C-alpha positions in Angstrom: -84.3 -19.1 -207.8 -82.8 -19.7 -205.0 -84.7 -19.9 -201.7 -82.9 -18.4 -198.4 -83.7 -18.1 -195.0 -83.1 -15.6 -192.6 -82.6 -17.6 -189.7 -83.0 -14.7 -187.4 -84.4 -11.0 -187.9 -86.3 -8.8 -185.7 -89.9 -7.9 -188.0 -91.5 -6.1 -185.4 -88.4 -3.9 -185.6 -88.3 -2.8 -189.2 -89.1 1.0 -190.2 -90.8 -0.6 -193.4 -92.7 -3.1 -191.3 -93.4 -6.7 -191.7 -95.3 -6.8 -194.5 -93.5 -4.7 -196.5 -89.9 -6.5 -195.6 -91.7 -9.8 -195.8 -92.7 -9.0 -199.5 -89.1 -7.3 -200.2 -87.9 -10.4 -199.1 -89.4 -12.5 -201.3 -88.3 -10.7 -204.2 -84.9 -11.0 -203.4 -85.3 -15.1 -202.9 -85.5 -15.0 -199.0 -88.3 -17.6 -198.9 -88.2 -17.9 -195.0 -87.9 -15.6 -192.1 -87.4 -16.2 -188.2 -88.5 -13.4 -186.2 -87.6 -13.3 -182.5 -88.5 -12.8 -179.4 -87.0 -10.4 -176.9 -88.5 -9.0 -174.2 -92.0 -9.6 -172.6 -93.4 -6.6 -174.6 -92.8 -7.9 -177.7 -93.5 -12.0 -177.4 -97.4 -11.8 -178.2 -96.1 -9.5 -181.2 -93.6 -12.3 -182.6 -96.1 -14.8 -182.1 -99.0 -13.0 -183.9 -96.6 -12.4 -186.6 -95.9 -15.5 -187.3 -99.1 -17.0 -186.9 -100.0 -14.6 -189.6 -97.6 -15.4 -192.0 -97.4 -18.8 -191.2 -95.3 -20.9 -193.2 -93.3 -18.2 -194.5 -92.3 -16.8 -190.8 -91.2 -18.6 -188.1 -90.6 -17.2 -184.6 -88.7 -18.0 -181.3 -89.7 -16.3 -177.8 -87.1 -15.6 -175.3 -85.5 -12.7 -172.8 -82.8 -11.5 -174.5 -79.9 -10.5 -172.0 -80.0 -7.0 -172.2 -83.4 -7.7 -170.3 -82.2 -10.7 -167.8 -83.4 -8.0 -165.0 -86.9 -8.6 -166.0 -87.1 -12.1 -166.5 -89.9 -13.9 -164.2 -91.4 -16.9 -163.5 -94.5 -16.2 -164.9 -92.8 -15.2 -168.1 -91.3 -18.3 -168.3 -94.3 -19.8 -168.0 -95.9 -17.6 -171.0 -92.8 -18.9 -172.9 -93.2 -22.6 -172.3 -97.0 -22.7 -172.4 -96.4 -20.9 -176.4 -93.7 -22.9 -177.3 -95.9 -26.0 -178.8 -97.0 -23.7 -181.3 -95.8 -25.1 -184.9 -94.8 -21.3 -185.9 -92.1 -21.6 -182.5 -89.1 -22.9 -183.3 -86.8 -22.6 -180.5 -86.2 -20.1 -176.9 -84.4 -17.8 -177.7 -82.7 -15.2 -178.4 -81.6 -16.2 -174.9 -77.7 -15.8 -173.7 -75.5 -13.4 -172.1 -74.0 -9.8 -173.0 -71.0 -8.2 -170.7 -70.5 -5.6 -173.6 -73.6 -3.4 -173.2 -74.2 -4.3 -169.2 -77.8 -3.4 -169.4 -78.6 -6.5 -166.7 -76.1 -7.6 -163.7 -74.7 -10.6 -164.5 -75.9 -13.0 -162.6 -79.1 -12.0 -163.5 -78.5 -12.7 -167.0 -76.8 -16.1 -166.1 -80.1 -16.9 -163.9 -82.5 -15.5 -167.2 -80.3 -18.0 -169.3 -80.4 -20.7 -167.1 -84.0 -20.7 -166.7 -85.0 -20.7 -170.0 -82.8 -23.4 -171.3 -84.5 -25.5 -168.9 -87.5 -24.6 -170.5 -85.9 -25.5 -173.7 -84.8 -28.8 -172.5 -87.8 -29.8 -170.7 -89.9 -29.1 -174.1 -87.1 -30.8 -176.5 -86.8 -27.5 -178.1 -83.6 -26.0 -179.7 -82.7 -22.5 -178.6 -81.1 -19.1 -179.9 -78.1 -17.5 -178.0 -77.0 -14.2 -178.3 -73.6 -14.0 -176.5 -71.3 -11.3 -176.5 -67.7 -10.6 -174.2 -68.9 -13.3 -172.1 -67.5 -16.3 -173.9 -66.2 -18.2 -171.1 -69.2 -17.9 -168.7 -71.4 -18.6 -171.8 -69.9 -22.0 -172.3 -69.9 -23.1 -168.8 -73.9 -22.4 -168.5 -74.1 -24.1 -171.8 -71.9 -27.3 -170.4 -74.7 -27.4 -167.7 -77.0 -28.5 -170.3 -74.8 -30.2 -172.7 -76.6 -33.3 -174.2 -79.6 -31.7 -173.6 -80.2 -28.6 -175.2 -78.6 -27.7 -178.5 -79.4 -25.1 -181.2 -77.8 -22.1 -182.7 -75.0 -19.3 -181.5 -76.9 -16.0 -183.6 -75.0 -13.4 -185.0 -71.7 -15.2 -184.1 -69.1 -12.8 -183.5 -67.0 -14.8 -180.5 -63.6 -16.4 -180.4 -62.3 -20.0 -181.7 -62.6 -20.9 -178.4 -66.4 -20.4 -178.2 -66.6 -22.1 -182.1 -64.8 -24.6 -181.0 -66.9 -25.4 -177.6 -69.8 -24.8 -179.3 -69.7 -27.5 -182.1 -68.8 -30.1 -179.5 -71.9 -29.9 -177.5 -73.4 -30.1 -180.6 -74.6 -26.3 -181.1 -74.8 -24.9 -185.2 -73.1 -21.4 -185.7 -75.1 -18.4 -187.7 -73.2 -15.6 -189.1 -74.4 -12.2 -189.9 -73.5 -9.1 -191.8 -70.6 -8.4 -189.2 -68.6 -11.1 -191.5 -68.2 -8.1 -194.3 -67.2 -5.5 -191.9 -63.5 -4.5 -193.1 -62.8 -5.0 -189.3 -63.6 -8.6 -189.2 -60.4 -10.5 -190.1 -60.8 -12.5 -186.8 -64.5 -13.9 -187.8 -63.6 -14.5 -191.4 -61.0 -17.0 -190.4 -63.3 -18.4 -187.5 -65.9 -19.0 -190.6 -63.6 -20.1 -193.1 -62.9 -23.3 -190.9 -66.6 -23.8 -189.7 -67.8 -27.1 -191.1 -70.4 -26.5 -194.0 -73.2 -28.9 -192.2 -73.3 -26.7 -189.3 -73.4 -23.0 -190.8 -76.4 -20.9 -191.2 -77.0 -17.2 -192.2 -78.9 -14.2 -190.7 -79.1 -10.7 -191.3 -80.1 -9.9 -187.5 -82.2 -7.0 -188.8 -82.6 -3.8 -188.5 -79.2 -4.2 -186.9 -75.9 -5.0 -188.8 -76.5 -4.3 -192.7 -73.7 -6.1 -194.6 -71.8 -4.7 -197.2 -72.7 -3.1 -199.8 -75.4 -2.1 -197.3 -73.7 -0.4 -195.2 -75.0 2.8 -193.4 -78.9 1.7 -194.5 -81.4 -0.4 -192.1 -81.1 -4.0 -192.2 -83.8 -6.0 -194.0 -84.3 -9.9 -194.1 -83.4 -9.2 -198.1 -79.9 -8.6 -197.2 -79.1 -11.8 -196.2 -78.2 -12.5 -199.6 -75.2 -10.2 -199.2 -74.1 -12.1 -196.7 -74.8 -15.1 -198.2 -73.0 -14.4 -201.0 -69.5 -13.2 -198.8 -69.6 -16.4 -196.8 -70.2 -18.3 -200.0 -66.8 -17.2 -201.2 -65.2 -17.4 -197.8 -66.2 -21.3 -198.0 -65.0 -21.2 -201.8 -68.7 -22.9 -202.8 -71.1 -21.5 -204.9 -74.2 -19.6 -203.5 -76.1 -22.4 -205.0 -74.6 -25.2 -203.0 -74.7 -22.7 -199.4 -78.2 -22.0 -200.2 -78.6 -26.2 -199.9 -76.6 -26.6 -197.1 -78.2 -23.9 -195.2 -81.6 -25.1 -195.8 -81.0 -28.6 -195.0 -79.0 -27.5 -191.6 -81.8 -25.4 -190.5 -84.5 -28.4 -191.1 -82.4 -30.5 -189.2 -81.4 -28.0 -186.2 -85.2 -26.8 -186.3 -87.9 -29.5 -186.9 -90.3 -27.8 -186.7 -89.5 -25.8 -190.0 -91.6 -26.4 -192.8 -90.3 -25.4 -196.3 
């Protein structure tokens, strides 16, 4: 049986609950899940979830750009104090989001830079969220070029963003968005991505892939996105499973498989 990894999920947000979601995921062939910290109130939750379910569940710690305005030095200290735990594989999700404008741009940038500094100091990879902010995201990433690496999660950006990210040593993670009817431009980018730089994820409970559109997303559904990506790349699901596993182990050395 194939063993997949869901590189980005929000287990604490799933309506079925994390334990049931993990049971269903295992039945579908999803062996590992990364659950994501996004705001001050969920950082301890994801830590506890990963510790309880380690080594099948790993986590990241970070403040999402939507919450950039609430980022403080104290939150940064909490993140930095906990990234050494074996189940914490990255600082994230961090970045910029100019689509929803939930936090002012400057405060998003300050939080992004501060957390990239934490990653640089601690040698941790990052998971980056960016939407409608390609140029500013790339500019800030370039400030840390050679000091920080990681992935662009749920990639929906431009060829420019993909090229720049790859040039700086980042990988690209693909969500169910690639299966959507209006995602032709994303599909063209995915076709061009090197196999050794690609990951798959759900971003559950958001963005359920075809054929699960209309349902709440869950880690088990990563297999649908993976099948779609394998077809785009012209390879078997077995090969994609193998390369995404290798990519995860290389980019996130604390992952145990």
